[in-house]
Structure formats: C-alpha cells, structure tokens
N, C-alpha and C positions, 0 to 999 in steps of 0.2 A: 590464544587465551592464556592468561597467567593464573597459575594456581598459587594461592597463599594460604598457609595454615592459620586458622583463627583460633586462638586460645582465649579462654576466659581471663579477664583481668585479675590480677593478684596472684597468678601462677608464678612460682619461683623458677626463673630461667637463668642459666649462667651466661652472662653477656660477654665477659672477657675472662681471661685466665693467663697466668704465667707460672713460672716455677715456684713462686712464693706467695701467690694470691689468687683469689677468684673474685669476680664481681657478680653478685646476685642482684639483679635489677640495678639500682644505683649505688648499692652498698658494696664497698670493697672489703673483703675478708682476708686477713693475714694470719689466721690461726685455723687449726683443724676444725672441720665442721661436718654436720650431717644436714643435707638439703633434701627436702621433698617438695612436692607441688605446693604445699601450703604451710610448710614449717622450715625453720632454720635454727639449728642448735649447735652450741659448742660441743666439741668432742675432745677428750683428753689426749689420746695418743698423737705424737708428732711425727712418727715414722713407722715403717713396717716392723722395725726391730722392737719398738715399744708396744706394738699392738698385742693385746692379751685377751684371753677368753672373756674376762670381766668387761672389756670395752664393747663387746658384741651385744650385751643386754640392751643398750640404748638403741641399737639398730633393730633388733627383733621386737622390741616394744612397739615400734611403729608399724608392724605387720606388713613388711614389704613383700612383693612378689619377686623382686630382683634388687640386688645391691650392686652398684657400680663403685668399685673401690679404686680411688685415685692414689697412686703410690709416689707421686711427684714426677720429676723429670724423666725417670726411667721406670719401666714396668718391673715390679718385684713382687713375687708371690708370697703370701703369708704361709706360715708353717702348716703342715698337713693337719694338725689338730684343730687349727682355726678353720680351715676349709671344711673339715668334717662337721663342724657345728652348723654350717649352712646346709650341708647335705642332709643332716639329721632333721632339720626343720623344714626341708623342702623349699628353701629359699635360694634362688639363683645367685651366683656370685660371678661377677665379671671384674677382672683385675686389669687395670690399664694405666698408662702414663696420663698425666693431667689433661692434656689436650683431647685425647681420645675419650677419656672418661667424661669430660664436660660435654662434648658433642653427643656422645651416646646417651647420657642422662637427658639432655634436651630433646632428643628424638623420642625417647621412651615416655617422658612426661607429656610430650605433645600427642602421643598415642593414648593418653590417659591410663597408662600402666601404673601399678603401685610400685614405683621405683624410688630408691634413695641413692643419692650420691654421697658416699662416705669419703671425704677429701682429707688426706693427710698433708698438713703443712707444718714445717718446722719452726716457723716464726711464732713468737709469743707476744704480739703487740696488743693483747687485750682480748677480752671475751667477745663472743658473738652475741648480739642481742636477738632474742627469739622473736618470731613473727607468726601470726596466725592468719 
C-alpha cells in the first residue's frame, strides 16, 4: 500500500530551492519573503544581519504557531533580543539553512499547522506578488 499525503489545492508548497531562490508552486522567488499555506508576501530584510525587531511585525500579524526562519546557505541565529520577541508571544521559532527550512515548512503545512516560512534571500530582483 502506498501512502500519499493529499493537500487541498491552492496550498503554498515550496517545490524547489537554492541559495538564492525558492519556488512556490510555479513561481520562482528571488527576494526575501514570508510564505504561509495561503499567502505569499515580500519581506524587507535580506540577511540575518539586517533582521530587526520592526521586521517581525509582519510575521506576528499572521498569527503563526511556529515560524521557520531560513537564513540562507548556512544556519545563523538571530540576536537574542529578536529570539525573545518570539518567546514573549509564545510563537515557536526554528532557525535553519534554506533546504532544511523549506522541507520543514512543507511538512508542517501538510500537517495543517499555522506555520510561516520566513525566507531571507539577498537578491533584489523585484517584489513578490501576493496571493490569497
């Protein structure tokens, strides 16, 4: 017997990824973004060094249970003050390199968890078009 996970159509899954891009469905994204099951938004910071408290508002506004933060080709943790913002709001934070982050996001969204992938990409080849 073969088990296959059935997801509703229209769910944002990360189909491919690399050090400078992610592909959500058929759309290739080359700028930082926030991905949830049913939304895709541009995100201003391009690296962990640029990530500031004010950038977290966009994440918390979506009311996630957990945020999977992709820090690029290597895992790099945000400053303690930023991690504390997640703890204060009781939002889980998982920090990973891009491949692990994409795979983890896909598993959690498949489990119908309130998960966001916050993906830091240093390219600036244009804004991400939102989807609902």
